[in-house]
C-alpha positions as CSV (number, residue, x, y, z in Angstrom):
1,M,12.4,9.7,-27.8
2,S,14.2,8.2,-25.1
3,D,14.2,4.6,-23.9
4,E,13.3,5.6,-20.4
5,R,9.6,5.3,-19.5
6,S,7.8,8.6,-18.7
7,Y,6.6,9.1,-15.2
8,R,3.0,8.9,-16.3
9,E,3.7,5.7,-18.1
10,I,5.1,4.1,-15.1
11,N,2.4,5.3,-12.9
12,E,-0.2,3.9,-15.2
13,A,1.4,0.6,-15.2
14,V,1.5,0.6,-11.5
15,W,-2.1,1.6,-11.4
16,I,-3.0,-1.5,-13.5
17,I,-1.3,-3.8,-11.3
18,I,-2.8,-2.2,-8.3
19,K,-6.4,-2.4,-9.8
20,R,-5.6,-6.0,-10.7
21,L,-4.7,-6.9,-7.2
22,G,-7.6,-4.8,-5.9
23,G,-10.0,-7.5,-7.3
24,L,-8.8,-9.9,-4.8
25,Y,-10.1,-7.4,-2.0
26,R,-13.4,-6.6,-3.8
27,S,-11.7,-3.5,-5.1
28,R,-12.3,-1.6,-1.8
29,C,-10.4,-0.3,1.1
30,Y,-10.2,-2.7,4.1
31,V,-10.7,0.4,6.5
32,C,-13.0,2.9,4.8
33,H,-14.6,0.6,2.1
34,K,-13.8,3.3,-0.5
35,H,-14.0,1.7,-3.7
36,C,-11.2,1.6,-6.4
37,D,-12.0,2.0,-10.1
38,T,-8.5,2.9,-11.5
39,G,-5.8,1.8,-9.1
40,K,-5.2,5.5,-8.2
41,G,-4.7,6.5,-4.7
42,F,-4.6,2.8,-3.4
43,V,-1.8,0.7,-2.2
44,I,-1.1,-3.0,-1.0
45,H,-0.1,-3.0,2.6
46,H,2.0,-5.8,4.4
47,I,0.4,-7.2,7.4
48,E,3.6,-9.3,8.0
49,Y,6.8,-9.5,6.2
50,V,8.7,-13.0,5.5
51,S,12.4,-13.2,6.3
52,G,14.5,-12.4,3.3
53,E,11.6,-10.9,1.3
54,K,12.3,-7.4,-0.3
55,T,10.6,-4.3,1.0
56,Y,9.7,-1.1,-0.9
57,S,12.9,0.6,0.3
58,D,14.8,-2.3,-1.7
59,F,13.5,-0.9,-5.0
60,K,15.6,2.3,-6.1
61,T,16.0,3.7,-9.7
62,K,19.4,5.1,-11.1
63,E,18.4,8.5,-9.6
64,D,18.1,6.9,-6.1
65,K,14.3,7.4,-6.3
66,K,11.7,4.8,-5.3
67,D,11.0,2.1,-8.1
68,R,7.3,1.7,-7.7
69,L,6.9,-0.4,-10.8
70,N,9.5,-2.9,-10.1
71,Y,8.3,-3.2,-6.6
72,Y,4.8,-3.8,-7.6
73,L,5.9,-6.4,-10.3
74,Y,7.7,-8.0,-7.4
75,L,4.9,-8.0,-5.1
76,E,2.1,-9.1,-7.4
77,P,3.0,-12.8,-7.3
78,L,3.5,-12.7,-3.6
79,V,-0.1,-11.2,-3.1
80,R,-1.5,-13.7,-5.3
81,K,0.0,-16.5,-3.5
82,N,-1.0,-15.5,-0.1
83,K,-3.7,-12.5,-0.2
84,Y,-4.1,-12.7,3.7
85,R,-0.6,-11.2,4.3
86,F,-1.7,-8.1,2.8
87,K,-4.6,-5.6,3.0
88,F,-6.1,-3.3,0.2
89,L,-5.8,0.4,1.3
90,C,-6.6,3.8,0.1
91,N,-3.6,6.2,0.6
92,K,-5.4,8.1,3.4
93,C,-6.2,4.9,5.4
94,H,-2.4,3.6,4.6
95,F,-0.9,6.9,5.8
96,S,-3.1,6.7,9.1
97,T,-2.1,3.2,9.7
98,E,1.6,3.8,9.3
99,V,1.3,6.8,11.8
100,L,-0.6,4.8,14.3
101,K,2.1,1.9,14.0
102,R,4.5,4.4,15.5
103,Y,2.6,4.3,18.9
104,K,3.7,2.1,21.8
105,T,0.8,-0.1,23.0
106,D,0.0,2.0,26.2
107,K,-0.1,5.3,24.3
108,F,-2.1,3.7,21.4
109,K,-4.7,2.7,23.9
110,R,-4.9,6.1,25.3
111,L,-5.2,7.5,21.9
112,I,-8.0,5.4,21.1
113,K,-9.7,6.0,24.4
114,L,-9.5,9.7,23.6
115,V,-10.7,9.3,20.3
116,R,-13.7,7.5,21.5
117,M,-14.4,10.0,24.3
118,S,-14.2,13.0,22.0
119,K,-17.3,14.2,20.5
120,K,-17.7,15.6,16.9
């Protein structure tokens, strides 16, 4: 047996942290209000970054892969210190948020207008 934690063990440790932090946000996605029971499928989203603070891309493993566990261990006290700098999002809403952030203001306004004009 190796000293390295398995991928599953790491994910389970991350999910525990996310579930704990989710309790600060009533364990539901800020956008769609999906409830989080396990921590799976949810993330903590930065509303703003503080200068000098590490970001997700600063956490890498030896194999140059993202190190989610150490990122969330780093992030947990920051969220607890000021939960208003973050939002609790399901993966789907987080992905949508990140895509929409790429739009410049004028294009974003037109996109929202189009969505509102479009019928289901």
